[in-house]
N, C-alpha and C positions, 0 to 999 in steps of 0.2 A: 911770157909775156901778154899770152892770149887771155889768161884767168885776170890780169889785171886792168886789161881793157873790156872785160865782160862787168868788171866790177865798177869801173868808170860808168859804162853805159847804163848800168842798174842805178848807179848814185844819180846821173841826171835825168834818169827814167823818174825817179821817186822826187824830184826836185827840177823840176822844167827850167826853172829859173836859173840854173848850172850850166846851160846848154852851151854857152861860150866860155865857160870858166876852165881854166887849164889846170887839170887835178895830176899833181904828182906822188910819188910815193912818201914824202913829207906832209902832204896838205894834210891836216886835221878836218876831222866832221865838224868840229867846233867852228873851224874858219869859213865852213862851208853853209853855216845857217843851221847845224843840226841840232836840236837840241836832245836830252836825254830820252824823250819820249820817241823821236823821231829816230835816234840812234838804236833804240831797242827794237823799234818796229823793222827798220832795216835790216839789222842782224838777224831776227825773226826770218824775213823773207829770204834771207841769203842761206840760211841753214836748211830751208825747205828746199831752195833750189840746188844744192849740192848735196842735200841730204847728210848732213853734218849736225854734229851739235857743238858748238863754239863751247871752250871751257868759262863757265861762270867766273871762277876766280883770275882770271885773265883780261886785264883792262885793254881795252884796243881804241887806240886815239886816231892812227893815222891809216892810209889807203896802206902803205907799205907793210904795216904789222897786221892789218887784216891778210893782205896778201899771203904773206908769211904763215899765218896761223891754219890757212884754209889749204896752203900747199902742205902743210904737216899733216893735216887731217885727211887728203883726198888721195895720197899715194898712191 
């Protein structure tokens, strides 16, 4: 659960307007107002933070998908 909390904090850091927004596993980046460029920049920052490379062929649309993908890479 710690990873998910870190990711939520990162989302809210990236977009301060999300400060009071409830974010769950099913929350999509699109519903949070992230366009494709925002999403790409966010994912690159997360790759850098966790020293991982997210698979280019995998589309990640929700916080839950992102959390699961990172957990699979950071074992």
